[in-house]
N, C-alpha and C positions, 0 to 999 in steps of 0.2 A: 885315051887316058884322061882321068878327071883332073881338073886343076886343083892344086894344093896350095892353101894360103901360106904365106911366108911366115906368118906368126902362128906357131903351132899351139895347140891347147894341151899337148902332152909333154911330159918331161922326157929326158933321155933315158932316165931310169925306167919309166913306165914303158917306153918304146921297147927297151931291152928285155924287160920281163915278158912283154907281149909277144916279142919275136921268139923267145925261148919257149914259151907255152905253145905257140903255133907250130914250132919245129917238132915238138913232141907228138903232136897230132897229125902231122903232115905225112901223107902216104905218097910215094914216088908214083907218078903217072907219066910214063914215057921217060923222056930225057930232060924233063923240066926240073930245074934245081929248086930247092926250097927258097932261095933268094929271089929268083924270078917270080915264083909263085907269090911270095910275100910282097914284092914290089907291086905286083898287079892288084892283089887283094886288099892290101892296107897301105895305100900310097902315102898318107899322112905320117903314119908310123915309120915307113921306109925313109922318107925324107929326113926326119928327125935323126934316125940312126946314121944315114949317109953323111949328114952334116957334122957329125960328131965322132967320126972314126978316127 
């Protein structure tokens, strides 16, 4: 997994919008959840969201 800097370049709002748009285009492949997919594909956005839940 890639290293993610602690100082994010995106806001929580941008990360949330990005997550929702990604979810709309997500196609289920096997048992992988969208959250697991998102964490792997967009680690910087995921960190921002997970730190602000």
